[in-house]
Structures are given as structure tokens and as C-alpha cells.
C-alpha positions as CSV (number, residue, x, y, z in Angstrom):
1,M,143.9,58.5,23.3
2,N,143.9,55.6,25.6
3,D,146.1,52.9,24.1
4,K,144.2,50.2,26.1
5,L,141.1,51.0,24.0
6,K,142.7,51.0,20.5
7,D,142.6,47.8,18.6
8,N,141.3,46.5,15.3
9,H,137.8,45.7,16.6
10,M,137.4,49.3,17.9
11,D,138.7,50.6,14.6
12,D,136.1,48.6,12.8
13,L,133.3,49.9,15.1
14,F,134.4,53.5,14.6
15,D,134.8,53.1,10.9
16,A,131.3,51.8,10.8
17,I,130.0,54.8,12.8
18,L,131.8,57.1,10.4
19,T,129.8,55.7,7.5
20,L,126.5,56.8,8.9
21,K,124.9,59.7,7.1
22,T,121.6,60.4,8.8
23,R,120.1,60.5,12.3
24,E,117.8,57.6,11.3
25,E,120.9,55.5,10.4
26,C,122.4,56.3,13.8
27,Y,119.2,55.2,15.5
28,S,119.2,52.0,13.6
29,L,122.8,51.1,14.2
30,F,122.7,52.0,17.9
31,E,119.4,50.2,18.5
32,D,121.0,47.0,17.0
33,L,124.3,47.6,18.8
34,C,123.2,48.6,22.3
35,T,120.5,48.0,24.8
36,I,117.9,50.9,25.2
37,S,119.4,51.5,28.6
38,E,122.9,51.8,27.2
39,I,121.8,54.3,24.6
40,K,119.9,56.4,27.1
41,S,122.9,56.4,29.4
42,L,125.1,57.7,26.6
43,A,122.5,60.3,25.7
44,S,122.2,61.4,29.3
45,R,126.0,61.8,29.7
46,F,126.1,63.8,26.5
47,Q,123.3,66.0,27.7
48,V,125.3,66.7,30.9
49,A,128.3,67.6,28.8
50,I,126.2,70.2,26.8
51,L,124.8,71.7,30.0
52,L,128.3,71.9,31.7
53,A,129.6,73.6,28.5
54,K,126.8,76.1,28.8
55,G,127.8,76.8,32.4
56,Y,124.9,75.1,34.3
57,T,125.5,74.1,37.9
58,Y,125.4,70.6,39.1
59,T,122.0,71.3,40.8
60,E,120.6,72.8,37.7
61,I,121.8,69.8,35.6
62,F,120.3,67.4,38.1
63,E,117.0,69.3,38.1
64,K,116.9,69.3,34.2
65,T,118.0,65.7,33.7
66,G,117.7,63.6,36.8
67,V,121.3,62.4,36.3
68,S,123.3,61.7,39.5
69,T,125.9,64.1,40.7
70,A,128.4,61.2,40.4
71,T,127.7,61.1,36.7
72,I,127.8,64.9,36.3
73,S,131.2,64.8,38.1
74,R,132.5,62.1,35.8
75,V,131.5,64.0,32.7
76,K,133.0,67.2,34.2
77,R,136.3,65.4,34.8
78,C,136.3,64.2,31.2
79,L,135.7,67.8,30.0
80,D,138.5,69.1,32.1
81,Y,141.1,66.3,31.9
82,G,139.8,63.8,29.3
83,A,140.8,63.0,25.8
84,D,138.9,66.0,24.4
85,G,136.2,63.9,22.7
86,Y,133.4,65.8,24.3
87,R,135.2,69.1,23.5
88,T,135.7,68.2,19.9
89,V,132.0,67.5,19.3
90,L,130.7,70.4,21.5
91,D,132.9,72.8,19.6
92,R,131.4,71.7,16.3
93,M,127.8,71.9,17.6
94,D,125.8,75.1,17.8
95,L,125.2,75.4,21.5
96,S,123.6,78.8,21.3
97,E,120.1,77.4,21.6
98,E,118.6,75.9,24.7
99,V,118.9,72.2,25.3
100,S,116.5,70.3,23.0
101,E,112.9,70.4,23.9
102,K,113.0,66.6,24.2
103,G,115.9,66.8,26.6
104,K,114.0,69.3,28.7
105,M,110.9,67.2,28.8
106,E,112.8,64.0,29.8
107,G,114.4,66.0,32.7
108,K,111.0,67.1,33.9
109,E,109.6,63.6,33.7
110,K,112.3,62.3,36.0
111,K,111.6,64.8,38.8
């Protein structure tokens, strides 16, 4: 973990996130905490991580999501050399199904 990130304020934020129990609670907190653009950016990066974990190419990821190759590369670097945050969550998720229908639709709309 990056020691530059760790402080009491971050601990409070993460403790608060860990209290959430439903997707609706997550939507409510993140809508209050972040701008819509920030939330969408986080969601896009996570979608890229899912696709990379499934073995999609940069071109396929761009076609599905519209995310820049710079962002794809940054997420790939985190998957390969990061703090294993993506890996931890991806390992706990069932990635056997295709990317969510909503994720596919959003990618198509950006083409």
C-alpha cells in the first residue's frame, strides 16, 4: 500500500464504505461523495480491469467501452504492478459471465 495515501481521513472514508450493505447504499454514498463524471470514470476503469482479466485486447476494450488506450494501459499497469486492489476484487467476483449488459450498451453508445 502507498504510505502517501494512508491517513486518518482515508481510514474514515474506507471505514464508511465498508459499512455499506446494498448496491443502492453504494449509489447513494457515491452520488453524494463524487461528481457523476468521477463515478463514471471509476466505473469505466473497473470495466477495463474486468475485460483485461478476461483477456480482451486493447482494441476490443476500446470498441466495447470507448475508453482511451492511455487509460487501458494505466489499468493494465495496475493489474501487473499495482497494489493488487483490482486483483483482490476481481478474484472475488464471478467473471465467467460476459460483461454486464449495461456495460456493453454503454460501450456501443460511445462508438
